[in-house]
N, C-alpha and C positions, 0 to 999 in steps of 0.2 A: 513668746519670749521665755516664759517659764513653764514648767510642766504642770499638769493638773495636780500631781502630788504636792508640789511646792505651793500651789494656790490653796489647796486644802489645808496644808500645814499652817500657812499664814492666817487663814480664816480662824483656825483653832486657836492659834496663839493670841490673836486679837480678842477673841471671845474670852479666853482665860484672863487676859489683861483687864477686860471690862469687869470681870468678876474676881478681882484680885483677892487672894486669901481664902476664897471659897472653893472647896473641892467640887469639881463638875464631872459628872459621869459622861462616858462616851455617848450615851443616848441623848443627854442634855445638850452636849456640844453639837452632835449631829443634827438635832432638830433646829437649833439656833442658826447653824451655819449652812444648812441644806447640803450636807455632805453625807453620802451613804455610810451608815454606821459600821459596816464590815470593813470598808476601805479606811475609814477614819481610825478604826482600832489599830490597824497596821501603821498608819501615819503617827499616831500618838505613841506607839511602842518605839518607833524610830526616834521621835523627839525625846522620849525618856532615856533611851540608850545614849543619845547625844548630849544628855545633861541639860536640856532646855526645859523639860517639864519633870515634875515629880509625880509618881503614881502611888496611890495607896489603895489597897484592897479592903474589902469588907464594908460593913455598915458605916455610912458617913464618908466613905472613900471616894476616890475619883482622881482627877488630875488638877494640878496647880502649876503655875510657873515656878521653875527651879531657882530663878533669880529675878532681880528687878527688871521690869520691862525696858527701862532706860539702858540696860546693859546688853540687850539682845537686838541684833540688827536683822534686817530682811535677809542679808547675805548669810548670816549665821544659820537662819532657818533653812534656806535653800541648800546650803552645803551639808546640813545635817540629814536631810531627807532625800537629797538628789546629788547628782554630780555637779561640780562647780561650772560656772559659765565657761564655755569652751572659747579660748582665745585662738586667734589665727597666727601661728608662729612661722609657718612656711607655706609655700604655694599649695593651695588645696587641690590644684589640678595636677600636681606632681611634675611640673615642667622644670627640667634641670636648668634651663636658661634663666629661670627666675631665681636668682641668688638672694634676692630680697623681695619683700611683698610689693606687688604692683599697686598702682594708685587705688584701685577698687578694694582690694583686700586690706590695704593699709587703713582706708577709711572705715571699712567694716570692723576691723579690729579696734580702731579708736572708739567707735560707737559701743562696742562690747565693753571696752575698758571704762567708758563713761557710765554705762549702766551698772557695772560691777562696783565702781566707786560710789555711785548714788545709793545702791542697795547696801553697801558697807557703811554708809554714814547715816542711814535712816533707821531709827530704832522702832521697836514695837510701841514704845511710849509716844514717839512722834505721830504714829498712825492713830493711836487712841486719843491723844491729847488735842490734835488738830482737827478732829472730826466735827464739822458744823452740823452734819446730819448723821443718822445711824448708818452703819455700813450696810451694803446691799444684803449681806447674809442675815441681818436682823429684820429685814423688811417682811411684812406679812405676805403669805403666799398670794399669788395673783390667780384669779379664776380665769382659765382659758377654755372653758367648756364651749364647744361649738355645737349648735343645734343642727338638726337635719335641714331646717329651712335656711340657715346661714350658709351651709355647705352648698346648697343649690343656687344661691344668689350669685 
């Protein structure tokens, strides 16, 4: 549904919201969110250019949210790092006989509109404040070491 870039951006934004007011380095965010630091660096630059995060260089520097997490929606984040959700406005098959959307494409477009509305009304604060458990990105790493004996079983 959303790109990996959007997923990574949302993880970073949630992490920054959990550490509100504290500058976090790219490395700190990458370790906490399990996002490759090189890729995350580019994502954070996009978020900074889009006005969602502040970036400060030097000792004690890092990234912070540029505004209150209650004023940043999932859709804001997605639109900042990625293209907006693509709506279906005409027949994707290019059929000239379809002057309006067929039942299938109308339903698909309605679903996209619902997702867009949901993302547009859900803030980073909602995601942070309603968490009964720590987000997956905060979970300790899982050991998936497979021994030679296990491989042969």
